[in-house]
C-alpha positions as CSV (number, residue, x, y, z in Angstrom):
1,M,144.5,123.6,174.6
2,S,141.0,124.9,174.5
3,A,138.2,123.0,172.6
4,S,137.9,126.0,170.2
5,A,141.6,125.9,169.5
6,V,141.4,122.2,168.6
7,H,138.4,122.8,166.4
8,D,140.3,125.6,164.6
9,H,143.3,123.1,163.8
10,E,141.1,120.3,162.7
11,P,140.9,121.3,159.1
12,L,144.7,121.9,158.8
13,D,145.1,118.5,160.5
14,L,142.7,116.8,157.9
15,M,144.5,118.5,155.0
16,S,147.9,117.4,156.2
17,H,146.5,113.9,156.7
18,R,145.3,113.8,153.0
19,L,148.5,115.2,151.6
20,R,150.6,112.6,153.5
21,S,148.3,109.6,152.9
22,P,149.6,106.8,150.5
23,D,146.7,107.1,148.2
24,Y,147.0,110.9,147.6
25,K,148.5,110.7,144.2
26,A,145.6,108.3,143.0
27,W,142.9,110.6,144.8
28,R,144.5,113.7,143.2
29,A,144.4,112.1,139.9
30,Q,140.7,111.4,140.2
31,V,140.1,115.0,141.3
32,H,142.0,116.2,138.2
33,A,140.0,113.9,136.1
34,V,136.8,115.7,137.2
35,G,138.3,119.0,136.9
36,G,138.4,119.9,140.7
37,C,134.7,119.3,141.2
38,A,133.8,120.5,144.7
39,Q,131.1,117.8,145.4
40,P,131.8,114.9,143.1
41,V,129.8,111.7,142.8
42,H,131.7,108.6,143.8
43,L,130.7,105.7,141.7
44,T,131.4,102.0,141.6
45,G,130.9,99.7,138.6
46,Y,132.6,99.4,135.2
47,S,132.8,100.7,131.7
48,R,133.7,98.7,128.6
49,V,134.3,99.5,125.0
50,L,133.8,96.4,122.7
51,D,134.5,95.8,119.1
52,R,132.2,94.3,116.6
53,D,133.3,90.9,117.6
54,G,132.7,91.5,121.2
55,E,136.4,91.8,122.0
56,I,137.1,94.2,125.0
57,L,139.2,97.2,123.7
58,I,139.0,99.4,126.8
59,E,137.9,98.5,130.3
60,R,137.7,100.6,133.5
61,S,136.2,99.8,136.9
62,G,135.5,101.8,140.0
63,P,135.6,103.4,142.4
64,I,135.8,106.6,140.3
65,M,134.5,110.1,140.6
66,G,132.1,111.9,138.3
67,P,131.6,115.6,138.3
68,C,128.4,116.9,140.1
69,G,127.5,119.1,137.1
70,N,126.0,122.0,139.2
71,R,125.8,125.2,137.4
72,R,126.1,127.4,140.5
73,E,129.5,129.0,141.1
74,A,128.8,129.2,144.9
75,V,128.4,125.4,144.9
76,C,131.0,124.1,142.6
77,P,133.4,126.4,140.8
78,A,134.8,123.7,138.4
79,C,131.4,122.6,137.1
80,S,130.3,126.2,137.0
81,D,133.2,127.0,134.7
82,R,132.2,124.1,132.3
83,Y,128.7,125.1,132.3
84,A,129.5,128.7,131.5
85,A,131.9,127.7,128.7
86,D,129.2,125.5,127.1
87,A,126.7,128.5,127.5
88,F,129.0,130.8,125.8
89,H,129.4,128.4,122.7
90,L,125.7,127.8,122.6
91,L,125.0,131.5,122.7
92,R,127.6,132.6,120.3
93,A,126.7,130.0,117.7
94,G,123.2,131.6,117.6
95,L,124.8,135.1,117.3
96,A,127.9,134.7,115.0
97,G,127.1,131.3,113.4
98,D,128.9,128.0,113.7
99,A,129.0,125.4,110.9
100,T,129.8,122.6,113.6
101,K,126.5,123.5,115.4
102,N,124.3,123.8,112.2
103,V,124.3,127.6,112.4
104,P,125.5,129.4,109.2
105,A,127.5,132.5,109.5
106,T,124.8,134.4,107.4
107,V,122.9,134.8,110.6
108,T,125.0,137.9,111.4
109,V,123.0,140.0,108.8
110,H,119.6,138.9,110.2
111,P,117.9,141.5,112.6
112,R,119.2,140.8,116.2
113,A,119.0,142.6,119.4
114,F,119.9,142.4,123.0
115,V,117.0,142.9,125.6
116,T,116.8,143.2,129.3
117,L,113.5,142.9,130.9
118,T,113.2,143.8,134.6
119,A,110.7,143.3,137.3
120,P,108.3,146.1,138.4
121,S,108.5,147.9,141.7
122,F,106.8,146.4,144.7
123,G,108.0,149.0,147.2
124,A,110.7,151.5,147.7
125,V,114.2,150.0,148.2
126,H,117.7,151.2,149.4
127,S,119.7,152.2,146.3
128,R,123.3,153.0,145.6
129,R,123.9,155.0,142.4
130,L,126.8,157.0,141.2
131,S,126.7,160.5,139.6
132,P,128.3,161.1,136.2
133,R,131.5,162.2,138.1
134,G,131.5,159.0,140.0
135,F,130.3,160.4,143.5
136,V,127.8,158.2,145.4
137,V,124.3,159.7,145.2
138,P,122.4,159.7,148.5
139,C,119.8,157.0,149.0
140,P,116.3,157.9,149.7
141,C,117.0,156.9,153.3
142,G,119.5,159.8,153.5
143,E,122.6,157.7,153.6
144,H,125.3,157.2,151.3
145,H,125.8,153.4,150.9
146,H,129.3,152.0,150.4
147,A,130.1,149.3,147.9
148,D,130.0,146.5,150.5
149,D,126.7,147.5,152.2
150,P,124.2,144.7,152.2
151,R,121.3,147.2,152.4
152,P,121.0,148.3,148.7
153,G,118.2,146.4,147.1
154,T,116.4,145.7,150.5
155,A,113.0,147.4,151.3
156,L,113.1,150.8,153.0
157,D,109.9,150.0,154.8
158,P,109.3,146.2,155.1
159,E,105.9,146.9,156.5
160,R,104.7,148.5,153.3
161,Y,106.7,146.5,150.8
162,D,104.4,144.0,148.9
163,Y,106.2,140.6,149.4
164,T,103.1,138.7,148.4
165,A,103.0,140.4,145.0
166,A,106.8,140.2,144.6
167,V,106.7,136.3,145.0
168,L,103.7,135.9,143.0
169,W,105.4,137.9,140.2
170,Q,108.6,135.7,140.6
171,A,106.7,132.4,140.5
172,H,104.9,133.5,137.2
173,A,107.9,135.3,135.6
174,G,108.2,132.3,133.2
175,K,104.5,132.4,132.1
176,L,104.8,136.2,131.8
177,F,107.8,135.8,129.4
178,D,105.8,133.5,127.3
179,R,103.1,136.2,127.1
180,F,105.9,138.6,126.0
181,T,107.2,136.3,123.1
182,T,103.5,135.9,122.0
183,A,103.0,139.7,122.0
184,L,106.4,140.0,120.1
185,R,105.2,137.7,117.4
186,R,102.0,139.6,117.1
187,A,103.7,142.8,116.7
188,L,106.1,141.5,114.0
189,A,103.2,140.0,112.2
190,Q,101.3,143.2,112.2
191,H,104.4,145.0,110.9
192,L,104.6,142.6,108.0
193,G,100.8,142.8,107.4
194,V,100.2,139.0,107.8
195,P,97.7,137.3,110.0
196,V,99.2,136.0,113.3
197,R,98.0,132.3,112.5
198,E,100.3,132.6,109.4
199,F,103.4,134.3,111.2
200,R,105.4,131.1,111.1
201,D,104.9,130.7,107.3
202,H,106.8,134.0,107.0
203,V,109.0,134.4,110.0
204,R,110.7,132.3,112.6
205,L,111.7,133.9,116.0
206,S,114.8,132.6,117.6
207,Y,115.9,133.7,121.0
208,A,117.9,132.6,124.1
209,K,117.5,134.1,127.5
210,V,119.4,134.0,130.9
211,A,117.7,134.9,134.3
212,E,119.9,137.0,136.7
213,Y,118.8,138.1,140.3
214,Q,118.9,141.9,141.0
215,R,119.9,142.9,144.5
216,R,116.3,143.3,145.6
217,G,115.9,139.5,145.0
218,L,113.8,139.7,141.8
219,V,115.0,138.2,138.5
220,H,115.4,140.1,135.3
221,F,115.9,138.6,131.9
222,H,118.9,139.0,129.4
223,M,117.6,138.0,126.1
224,V,119.1,137.6,122.7
225,V,116.6,137.9,119.8
226,R,117.2,136.9,116.1
227,V,114.6,137.0,113.3
228,D,115.1,134.2,110.7
229,G,113.0,133.1,107.6
230,P,110.5,130.4,108.1
231,D,113.0,127.6,107.8
232,G,115.3,128.7,110.4
233,P,118.8,130.3,110.7
234,A,119.8,129.3,107.1
235,D,116.7,131.1,105.6
236,P,117.0,134.9,105.0
237,C,114.8,137.1,106.9
238,P,111.8,138.5,105.0
239,F,112.1,141.8,103.3
240,G,110.7,144.7,105.5
241,L,112.0,143.4,108.8
242,D,115.2,145.2,110.1
243,N,116.6,146.2,113.4
244,D,114.5,149.2,113.8
245,A,111.3,147.1,113.2
246,L,112.5,144.5,115.6
247,R,113.3,147.3,118.3
248,A,109.8,148.8,117.9
249,A,108.2,145.4,118.1
250,L,110.1,144.5,121.4
251,L,109.1,147.8,123.0
252,H,105.4,147.2,122.1
253,A,105.4,143.6,123.4
254,V,107.0,144.7,126.8
255,T,104.0,147.2,127.5
256,T,101.3,144.8,126.2
257,A,102.5,141.5,128.0
258,T,100.4,141.1,131.1
259,L,99.0,138.3,133.3
260,T,96.5,138.4,136.0
261,V,96.5,136.1,139.1
262,N,94.7,136.1,142.4
263,R,96.1,137.0,145.7
264,P,95.3,134.9,148.9
265,D,92.2,137.0,149.5
266,D,90.9,136.5,146.0
267,T,91.6,140.2,144.8
268,P,93.2,140.3,141.3
269,L,96.9,141.1,140.9
270,G,98.0,142.3,137.5
271,L,101.6,141.1,136.4
272,R,103.8,142.8,134.0
273,F,107.5,143.7,133.3
274,G,109.1,146.8,134.6
275,T,109.2,150.1,132.8
276,Q,113.1,149.9,132.6
277,V,113.5,148.1,129.2
278,D,116.9,148.1,127.6
279,V,117.2,147.1,123.8
280,R,120.5,147.1,122.2
281,P,121.6,146.3,118.5
282,V,124.0,143.5,118.0
283,T,127.0,144.0,115.7
284,R,129.4,141.6,114.2
285,S,132.6,141.0,116.2
286,A,134.6,141.9,112.9
287,A,132.7,145.0,112.4
288,R,134.1,146.8,115.6
289,A,136.3,146.1,118.7
290,V,134.6,144.5,121.7
291,E,132.7,147.0,123.6
292,D,131.5,147.4,127.2
293,P,127.8,146.3,127.3
294,D,126.8,149.4,129.0
295,T,128.1,151.8,126.2
296,G,125.4,150.9,123.7
297,A,125.8,148.6,120.8
298,I,127.6,145.2,121.7
299,T,129.4,142.7,119.5
300,D,128.0,139.1,119.4
301,T,131.2,137.6,120.9
302,A,131.2,140.0,123.8
303,L,127.4,139.5,124.3
304,A,127.8,135.8,124.4
305,G,130.4,136.1,127.3
306,Y,128.4,138.7,129.0
307,I,125.2,136.6,129.2
308,A,127.0,133.2,129.8
309,K,128.5,134.4,133.0
310,Y,125.0,135.0,134.6
311,A,123.9,131.4,133.9
312,T,126.2,130.2,136.6
313,K,124.9,132.6,139.3
314,G,122.4,131.7,142.0
315,T,120.7,134.1,144.3
316,G,124.0,135.3,145.7
317,A,125.7,134.8,149.1
318,T,123.3,137.1,150.9
319,D,120.2,136.9,148.9
320,G,119.1,133.2,149.2
321,A,120.1,129.6,150.0
322,D,122.0,127.4,147.6
323,R,119.9,124.3,148.3
324,P,116.2,123.8,148.9
325,I,114.7,124.4,152.3
326,R,113.2,121.2,154.0
327,D,111.6,122.8,157.1
328,G,110.3,126.2,157.6
329,E,112.2,126.7,161.1
330,H,115.3,126.6,159.1
331,I,114.7,129.8,157.5
332,A,115.5,131.8,160.7
333,L,119.0,130.3,160.6
334,L,119.8,131.4,156.9
335,N,122.7,133.8,156.6
336,V,120.6,136.4,154.5
337,T,119.3,139.9,154.9
338,P,115.9,140.5,156.6
339,H,114.4,141.5,153.2
340,H,115.3,138.2,151.5
341,R,114.3,136.3,154.5
342,A,111.0,138.0,154.2
343,M,110.7,136.7,150.6
344,I,111.6,133.2,151.5
345,E,109.2,133.3,154.3
346,T,106.5,134.5,152.2
347,A,107.1,131.9,149.5
348,W,107.0,129.3,152.3
349,E,103.7,130.5,153.5
350,L,102.1,130.8,150.1
351,G,103.3,127.4,149.2
352,G,101.3,126.0,152.1
353,L,98.1,127.2,150.6
354,D,96.0,125.0,148.4
355,R,95.3,127.5,145.7
356,Y,99.1,127.9,144.9
357,D,99.8,124.1,144.9
358,E,100.7,124.0,141.2
359,L,103.4,126.6,141.8
360,N,105.2,124.3,144.3
361,L,106.5,127.4,146.1
362,R,108.1,125.6,149.0
363,R,110.3,123.8,146.7
364,W,111.5,127.0,145.2
365,A,111.4,129.1,148.4
366,H,115.4,129.1,148.5
367,M,115.1,130.7,145.0
368,L,112.9,133.3,146.3
369,G,109.9,131.8,144.4
370,F,111.5,131.8,140.9
371,R,110.7,128.5,139.5
372,G,112.1,128.8,135.8
373,H,115.2,127.6,134.1
374,F,118.1,130.0,134.2
375,L,119.1,129.4,130.6
376,T,116.5,128.7,128.0
377,K,116.3,129.1,124.2
378,S,114.0,128.5,121.3
379,R,114.4,125.3,119.4
380,R,116.1,126.8,116.3
381,Y,118.3,129.3,117.9
382,S,121.5,127.1,117.9
383,T,122.7,123.7,119.3
384,T,121.9,122.2,122.6
385,F,123.8,121.3,125.7
386,T,123.0,117.6,125.2
387,S,124.6,117.8,121.8
388,M,127.7,119.5,123.0
389,R,128.2,117.1,125.9
390,A,127.6,114.2,123.5
391,E,130.3,115.7,121.2
392,R,132.6,116.0,124.2
393,R,132.1,112.3,125.1
394,T,132.8,111.2,121.5
395,W,136.0,113.3,121.3
396,R,137.2,111.5,124.6
397,L,136.3,108.1,123.2
398,R,138.2,109.0,120.0
399,E,141.2,109.9,122.1
400,D,141.0,106.7,124.2
401,L,140.8,104.6,121.0
402,A,143.7,106.6,119.4
403,Q,145.7,106.0,122.4
404,L,145.0,102.3,122.3
405,G,146.1,102.2,118.7
406,R,149.4,104.0,119.8
407,D,150.1,101.6,122.5
408,T,149.5,98.4,120.4
409,R,151.3,99.4,117.2
410,T,154.6,97.7,116.6
411,P,157.8,99.5,115.5
412,G,157.7,100.4,111.8
413,D,153.7,101.0,111.7
414,P,152.8,104.1,109.8
415,G,150.4,105.2,112.5
416,P,147.7,103.9,115.0
417,L,145.0,101.8,113.9
418,V,141.8,103.4,115.3
419,P,138.5,101.4,115.2
420,D,135.5,103.1,113.6
421,L,133.2,104.5,116.1
422,D,130.2,102.8,114.3
423,T,131.7,99.4,114.8
424,I,132.1,99.7,118.6
425,T,129.8,99.3,121.6
426,V,130.2,101.2,124.9
427,I,128.7,99.7,128.1
428,N,128.4,101.7,131.2
429,H,127.4,100.3,134.5
430,W,128.0,102.7,137.3
431,E,126.2,103.1,140.7
432,P,126.6,106.1,143.1
433,V,127.9,105.2,146.5
434,H,128.7,108.6,148.0
435,F,128.2,112.3,147.1
436,G,130.6,114.9,147.9
437,H,134.2,114.9,149.5
438,H,134.6,113.1,152.8
439,N,135.6,116.3,154.6
440,H,136.1,119.9,154.2
441,A,139.9,119.5,153.7
442,E,139.4,117.4,150.5
443,R,136.9,119.9,149.3
444,E,139.3,122.8,149.7
445,L,142.2,120.9,148.0
446,A,139.7,120.2,145.2
447,I,138.8,123.9,144.8
448,A,142.3,124.7,144.8
449,I,143.0,122.4,141.9
450,A,140.0,124.1,140.0
451,E,141.3,127.5,140.6
452,R,144.7,126.4,139.3
453,N,143.0,125.0,136.2
454,R,141.2,128.3,135.7
455,E,144.4,130.3,136.1
456,Q,146.3,128.1,133.5
457,R,143.3,128.5,131.0
458,Q,143.5,132.3,131.5
459,Q,147.2,132.3,130.9
460,Q,146.7,130.2,127.6
461,R,144.0,132.6,126.5
462,N,146.3,135.6,127.3
463,I,149.1,134.1,125.2
464,M,146.8,133.2,122.4
465,S,145.3,136.8,122.5
466,T,148.9,138.3,122.4
467,T,149.9,136.0,119.5
468,D,146.7,137.0,117.5
469,T,147.4,140.9,118.2
470,R,151.1,140.5,116.9
471,S,149.9,138.6,113.8
472,A,147.3,141.2,113.1
473,A,150.0,144.0,113.5
């Protein structure tokens, strides 16, 4: 047998070995506990739950696995699903209201809008567009690009494409967005006829945004905007501000938000958002059926799901790397298009210049220079990821204590005696000893577990949806 044949059979041998190993059931249980995480953190140590007298109620010891928590679907599908679910509930709470997250349902009558901000052009790129009849429109290069063609979004003429400006725009996109929100507040203040410095005494602007990469390697922002009274979501919006006024203020802010930086040769470079701006009204889910976001108005529930899915995406399989680049020589080995390789190389080169030290571009070269968070929100928009994760830990602790009560009660007891959470102490002492699975076979098995969990959740949602439809009928 040739060396290549042996190499091809190695993953199957490893998988067979893992499935036949004596500790497989224990390993599988740990993988199930972390939802099928593709790169878990192996921990050693202990966790104890003590009552008010110091008696140990629950004790666990390592080794155990912890989820990696990576939001990118390409890195870990299981943790990506969890992140997307949290993002959905965070976004929907700010749109439709959720009493458990301190957002009243009355926010549905506040002015709300869904905005998409794009990047400007830095040079002509290959494109793939469809005509109203569904036919592929010829690209400026003269070809008809098929759906799997990697060229759409890449530069038609790499020599004339302004990669330096593209990377600098990307690196300053977060600061440009801040300029945009400032311009939006000024426009709304002008509409109300109040000084800008008194804007917060009359209005509070709440928003959440998600960054998504376009095929040309530049981010655009999907943004949900809500206008509240000065005290936040429970406070009615001031008289005179409606959806039309919000739309006009948004369009004005896009055209006025600018930022000037210097190129490496000290010539000024003006940065702004692209001319393609999409502003759509947001309706209540109960007001109309869920619609495709490309048809105009969109319901709050559909919008939350539409935006949340982008929070788990990176640059894509052909647009960038999933992990930071440690050595510039590795850029030539990346499985990316020449266009995106040029963006990475430009970010790496600019990162070596003293004038751009504060941008830390080499750290973010794998993200094509984008340095911002993929999901951000204003303080009063809705709840936080930290709060939702704390609620999840508290729920699990209650379940563990309830199980403890069920296990310790004697026959004839009316029910389990569950200790009050205010009277217990939780001690966690864990140390990481290994990151990721030990081989590709374990990782593939974990991903299969995660996929099965996803299918089961989808089946449950389908059953619940069918039940709700029959009930409504």
